[in-house]
C-alpha positions as CSV (number, residue, x, y, z in Angstrom):
1,M,2.8,8.4,9.7
2,D,5.7,9.2,7.3
3,N,7.9,7.1,9.4
4,Q,5.6,4.0,8.7
5,Y,6.1,4.7,5.0
6,L,9.8,4.3,5.2
7,E,9.4,1.3,7.4
8,M,7.1,-0.4,4.9
9,N,9.5,0.5,2.3
10,R,12.4,-1.2,4.0
11,E,10.2,-4.4,4.9
12,L,9.2,-4.9,1.3
13,E,12.7,-4.3,0.0
14,K,13.9,-7.3,2.2
15,H,11.4,-9.8,0.4
16,F,10.1,-8.4,-2.9
17,Y,12.2,-5.8,-4.7
18,L,9.6,-5.2,-7.3
19,L,6.8,-4.9,-4.8
20,Q,8.8,-2.4,-3.1
21,K,9.4,-0.4,-6.2
22,F,5.5,-0.2,-6.7
23,W,5.2,1.1,-3.1
24,E,7.6,3.7,-3.9
25,L,5.5,4.9,-7.0
26,G,2.5,5.4,-4.8
27,E,1.5,7.2,-1.6
28,P,-0.5,6.1,1.4
29,I,-3.9,8.0,1.6
30,W,-5.4,7.5,5.3
31,D,-9.1,7.1,5.2
32,T,-11.5,5.8,7.9
33,S,-14.3,5.3,5.5
34,I,-13.0,2.1,4.3
35,P,-12.8,-0.9,6.5
36,T,-9.3,-2.1,5.7
37,A,-7.3,-1.3,2.5
38,E,-7.5,-0.6,-1.1
39,V,-5.5,0.6,-4.2
40,R,-6.5,2.8,-6.9
41,F,-4.9,4.7,-9.8
42,N,-5.4,8.4,-9.7
43,Y,-5.7,9.2,-13.5
44,E,-5.6,13.1,-12.7
45,N,-2.3,12.8,-11.1
46,E,-1.2,9.6,-12.8
47,S,-0.3,8.1,-9.5
48,I,-1.0,5.1,-7.5
49,E,-2.8,5.6,-4.1
50,Y,-2.9,3.0,-1.3
51,V,-5.9,4.0,0.6
52,I,-5.6,2.7,4.2
53,N,-7.8,2.8,7.3
54,P,-5.3,4.1,10.0
55,D,-7.3,2.3,12.7
56,F,-7.1,-1.0,10.7
57,W,-3.3,-0.3,10.0
58,K,-2.2,0.3,13.6
59,E,-3.4,-3.0,14.7
60,L,-1.1,-4.9,12.3
61,T,2.4,-6.2,12.7
62,I,4.9,-5.1,10.3
63,Y,4.7,-8.4,8.4
64,D,0.8,-8.1,8.2
65,K,1.4,-4.6,6.8
66,S,3.8,-5.9,4.1
67,F,1.3,-8.6,3.3
68,V,-1.7,-6.1,2.8
69,I,0.4,-3.8,0.7
70,S,1.8,-6.8,-1.4
71,H,-1.9,-7.9,-1.8
72,E,-2.9,-4.5,-3.0
73,I,0.1,-4.3,-5.2
74,M,-1.2,-7.7,-6.9
75,H,-4.4,-6.0,-7.9
76,L,-2.2,-3.6,-10.0
77,F,-0.2,-6.5,-11.5
78,L,-3.5,-8.3,-12.5
79,R,-5.2,-5.1,-13.7
80,H,-8.1,-5.2,-11.3
81,P,-10.7,-3.9,-11.3
82,E,-10.2,-3.0,-14.9
């Protein structure tokens, strides 16, 4: 799914430069144990992890994917769940 990372990067860059930069700071983690998506900060690696259910992800359009990632990044901006 590496090509999806780059595709998401280009989509975010079109609309939201700052969101695209936050996307670049993290990495997608594919995990079927969650229903949709979540974001978390890995304190051990000091990195952002975008945890995404691959089954949920593959059903989304590129626009929907950019919305989901933007939504998760807003949690970082608002310092949730801190």
